C-alpha positions in Angstrom: 228.8 -30.3 35.5 229.5 -27.0 33.9 226.8 -24.6 32.6 227.6 -23.4 29.1 226.8 -20.1 27.4 224.1 -21.7 25.3 222.3 -22.9 28.4 222.4 -19.4 29.9 221.1 -17.7 26.8 217.6 -19.0 27.2 214.9 -16.5 26.3 213.9 -15.7 29.9 213.8 -12.0 29.8 212.2 -11.7 26.4 209.9 -14.4 25.1 210.3 -15.9 21.7 208.0 -14.8 18.8 205.6 -17.5 17.8 204.5 -18.2 14.2 200.9 -18.8 15.3 200.7 -15.3 16.8 202.3 -13.8 13.7 199.7 -15.4 11.4 196.9 -14.3 13.8 198.2 -10.7 13.6 198.4 -10.8 9.9 194.9 -12.1 9.5 193.4 -9.4 11.7 195.4 -6.7 9.8 194.0 -8.1 6.5 190.5 -8.0 7.9 191.0 -4.4 9.1 192.4 -3.3 5.8 189.4 -4.8 3.9 187.0 -3.1 6.4 188.7 0.3 5.7 187.9 -0.1 2.0 190.7 -1.9 0.2 189.7 -4.7 -2.2 190.1 -8.2 -1.1 192.0 -9.2 -4.2 194.7 -6.6 -3.6 194.9 -7.5 0.1 195.5 -11.2 -0.7 198.4 -10.4 -2.9 200.2 -8.1 -0.4 203.2 -9.2 1.6 203.1 -8.5 5.4 205.4 -5.5 5.0 203.1 -4.0 2.3 200.1 -4.7 4.5 201.5 -2.7 7.4 202.4 0.2 5.2 198.9 0.4 3.7 197.4 0.3 7.2 199.6 3.2 8.2 198.5 5.2 5.1 194.8 4.5 5.6 195.0 5.3 9.3 196.4 8.7 8.5 193.5 9.4 6.0 190.8 8.4 8.5 192.1 10.9 11.0 
């Protein structure tokens, strides 16, 4: 039986990203942003990309 390319391309060297882990990361980032002083209403409306950008901005202000 022949081994095909799709069978060799299994994510052995680098694991797959899991959606549960992503949701957990986003939830902790939202909590961190609220703790830094952002309003909960604005944080709920943000996308994950906007959330990361705001965290970067606030982290620079805190330093």
